N, C-alpha and C positions, 0 to 999 in steps of 0.2 A: 550650488545652485538653489538649492530650497532651503529653507529654516527647519529647524527639528518641528516646529507645529505645523507650517505647510506639510512637512512629508508625512506625518502623523495622518493630517486629514485627508491628503490625495490617495493613501495608502486603507485607511477606511474607507474611502470613498470607494475605491475598488473593489475591495472585498463584499462590499453590499451591491455593487453593481455586477458583479460575478452570481452572487445569490439572489436575486433577483432575475437577473437572466435566465438562470438555468430554470428556474420557477415557470418563467412564462415558457420558455422553448420545450420545455417538458409538458406541459400545459399544451400546447400547439400538437405533439408527437402523440398524447392522451386523448387527443380528439379523433388524428384521421390516422395511426400508424396503431392499432389495437391488436394486430397479432403477430408484429414485426418481434422476431427471437423467440417465438414460441415454436416447442419442438417435442409436443407430448408424445410422438409414437418412437423417439429418437431412445433407443436401447441402450443407450451411454447416461440419458437424463434422468435424475431421479432428484425430485422437487420435493422439500420438505410441505410445501403446502399444496393443496391440490388443484385448487384452483390454477387456470389458466392466467399467465399475468404476462405481458408484453416485457421484452429486454431490450430498451435502447438509451437507458440514462447513461452508458460511455457515449453517446454521440454529442450529449450535452456538455462531459467534461473534457472532448478534444476540441467543439468549438471554443471553449471558456481558454483551452491553453493555448490556441493559435491565438486566440483575441489579445490574450495575456503577455505575448510575446511583442506583436502588433504596438499594442498601447507602450509598453516600455521604452520601443524603440523612439515615439515621439515625445513622450514625459521625459526619458533619460537620453536624449541625444548623445549629448557628449563624454556619457559616464563610462559607457564598456563599448568596444567593438561589438556589433550588430553579428559579425561574421564570425567570431570569436568560434572554434573547433569545437569545445564543449556543448556550446548550444546547438549548432549546427548535428554533432551526434544525436544529441536530446532529441530533437527535431525530429531525425531521421528513427529512431530507434523506437521511440513513442508513433509515430507516425505508421511502422511497420507495423508493431504491436496491434494496433489500431486496426488496419486492416485487416490481419489475419483474426482478430475478435471480431469483427463486421462478418467478413466471410464465416465464420463458424456458427454464428449466429444465424444466418439466413441461409445456410448450406450442410450445415454438420462435416465440417473439414475432415479428411484424417488425422488421427494424431502423429503419424511419421512429419506430415507436411508442419502440423502445427509445433512440432519439438525443434525442427531444424528454424525454422524460423523465430522461435526464441533465442535458439543458439545465434543466428542472424543479428539481433537486436542485440544482444553480448558483446559479440565482434563488432559491432558498431559503435559503440561505448568505447571500446579499451583504444580500437582507431582512432578516436578523436580524444584521447588522451582522458577518458572517464574509466579509470581502472583501479581495482585495491593494489596499496602498496604497504602492503604487509611484510613479506619474505623480502623484498628488493632482489627478487630473483625473479624474470621477464618471463618464463615460461612457468612457474609457480603463481605467481599476482596475476597473469593472462589466465591461469587454468580456472583459479579461484574466483575471478571476475565472471567468466562463462560460467560457471557454477550457480554463483549468486545470482546472476540476470534471471537465468532459466528456472534456478529454484524460486523465486522471487517472484516470479509471474504465473507460475504454478500453484504457489503457496495461496497466494491471494486468490487467484482463482476458484482453489477449494475451501476457502472460509467464506465464500459467497456462497453458505447453504442455509442461509436463515435470517428474515428482513434485518436490516439495518446493520448486521453486523461487521462486515467488511467496509462499511461506510464509516462508521464509529472508528475502526480499527485503523484506516485508512486518514482520517482527520487524526488522531491520537499521535501517529509518527510525522506528519505534516507538522503540527502542533511542537514538536519536540525539534525538529531539526528548524523551524522558524525560529524559536526561542533563540536558540544557538546563534540562527543568523543575525537576529537583529540585537545582541549583546555582546558578539564577539569580533563580529566585519558590518559591511556598512550597508545600510537599511536600503541604499540606493543604487543596490542589483538587483541583475534579471533575475537572480534566484528565489529574492524576496519577493517582486512582483509576481511569479510563477506560482509559489507555494501560496500566497496568502487569495490570489486568483482562485487554485483548486481547493482552499477551506471554502470560500465560498459557493464554489460550484457544488463541491459536495455537501455542505448546509440546504442548499436548494434544493439536492437532489434528496436529502433527508426528508424532506418533506411528504416525497412521494414513496419513499423506501420503509417507513416505519410501520410497524405491525397495527393493521392488517395491510401487506405493502400491495400498493397499484401498481408498482413499476421496479422490475430486475433492471442491475447494471449488465447483467450480461457478460457473456466474453470480451465483446467489445468494449465495456467498463472494465473488467479485470484485469484483462492483460495489456489497455494502455497504463491504468492505475499498476502492476506490476513493474513494468519497466519505470516508468516516473520512481515510486516508491527505492527499485533497487537503486538508479542514481542518486536519489538523498541518501539512500544508505551509505550508499560509497562514500560523497562527497561530504558528508557532516562525522559520520559513525565511525565507518573502516579505517577512515582516513584523518581521523578527529584528532587531535593534540593537545597537548597539555596550553595553560595559559600564556607560558614562556616558548611555545611553539615546537614544544619537544615531541618526537614519534615516541611511543609505548605500544610495543604490539599487545598486552594482557588491556590495559584501558581499552583499546579499540575492540579487542573480542568481545569484553564485558558489556561494554556501552550498545554494539550493536546487539549482545545478545538478548541484553534487557528491552530494549527500545521494540524490537521486532518477536518479543518473545512471544506473543498470540498467533501470529499467522507459521511462526513455528515448530509452536506447542503442538497445533491441530494439526497439522501437517505429518508431523512425524508421530504422532499419536495413530492418525487412522493410518498412514501407512505400515508400520508395526503391526498394529489389529489387522488390517485384511491380510497381509502377507501370511500372518500366521494363522491364519484362516485359510491360504492358497489361495485367496482373491489377487485381483491385481489392485494397485493403489488407485489407480487411473478410472474403476469404474464406481460410476456415482453409488451413494448408499444413504442411509441416515442413521452413521453411527459415528456421526463427527463429537466431537467436544462439547457444540455449544445444544447438541441433539439430546446427549446424555443429563446437560443441565435441565432440558426441558422434561425427561423422563426421572429426575431426581423431584420434579414439582413446582419449578420456576415458569410464568409464561414466558412467551417469545419476546413479550417487550421486557422483562427482568432479566431475561440471558442476553438480550442487547447491553443492558443496562450494566450489568456485570463487567462485558468483555468493555465496554466503553471506559469503567472505571477503573479496570485494571491495564487500560490501553494508557490512561491520563497517568494512572502512579508509574507506571513505565516510562512515559515521556521527562516526568518530573525528575525521576531517578537519572535518566541520561543526560540531562539538562544539568544537573548539582556535579555528576561527573567530569563535565567538559567546562563547566564557568566556575566550580568551587574547589575543586580538588586538585592542587598546583602540581605535586606531586604524587604518581600512583604507588601504592605500595602494598603489600603481600594479603593484607587483611581487607583491602580493597578489594581485590578478588576476589576474597573469599566471599565478602560481602555480598557483591554482585552478581557474583554464580550462585549462591546460596539463595538471591531471589529468583534465578532463572531457572534452577531446580524445582525450588516452590511451586511455582505458579505450573511447570511441567506435571512435576509428580502430581499436585491436585487436580490436574484435568484430565492425565492419564491414567491414574488411581479409578479418577469417579466411572470411566469407561470400562475399567474391570470389576465394579464393585457388583458384588453378589445380591448388596441389599436393596439396587434399582430395579423397579420394575417396568420392564423392557417391550415393547409391543413383538410380537413375530417378524 
């Protein structure tokens, strides 16, 4: 339908349109809705920055997401069925996550309701043909899919603990998936349009979210992104195949571990440390891996750049594993697992180091 040059300019224009739109809509929100998402007296809300900052960045994400779906159906009307189950499931699951996050930002919902909604998001994806196929046993694969979606929604939410961190990590994951999509599959695909649009939206939001942050994404953004990134992880990494289409479980596990190492490492570290002290992992605190990098002497901007750099390295390694390794061997598993353990061990060890002066 389009030449390669036309497709390039079309997708590039879509990226910049999403970026500019996010800048404009967030500027409007900053002008008229300065108190949305601020819950200073909430017992579980512990912010790294003491200043009160509105949390409505996720609203712009969801608007861009819906716009991207509409644009795809107009620009590529004959490429794919707009009512395919996977797309409808993604729309329903992200919508459910968005609404739950919106309610949480506005009213501070109960944890049980939040958890059940997250399970519902995973069930919706699973019911619409988006599920992990690692064991090829429906019960095991279905359980892993639900755990993955719930875990990613909580991991992205917990990672949103310092300016620009979640934005940069999410961008890196989307870039990893986008490079796989553009080099191994059709560029005229709804997922291409969605991921490029969301990269633009995150880029526009980063202008407001960079330190010192003028805006947070809030649960509205983190829950929506959690579902979207869980979907991306299932489609491009959990179910990633070799160049000849072979399914190799260790390849799938290692690539997913590497690409998602930062949210997984931070959540695992915080959970271990809090449980060791007899605290609930879900009660906020200034004990994340990002915070300990700050305690070690880095500025907030430098912490963001460190996480962004690790995220891009991880994205590059994930792309290499899917694009340039035709047959997965044991030493590939050792290398990729070793990288994941190195990142996790470094961040976890930083939180246990006695040489770092931490505030009481």
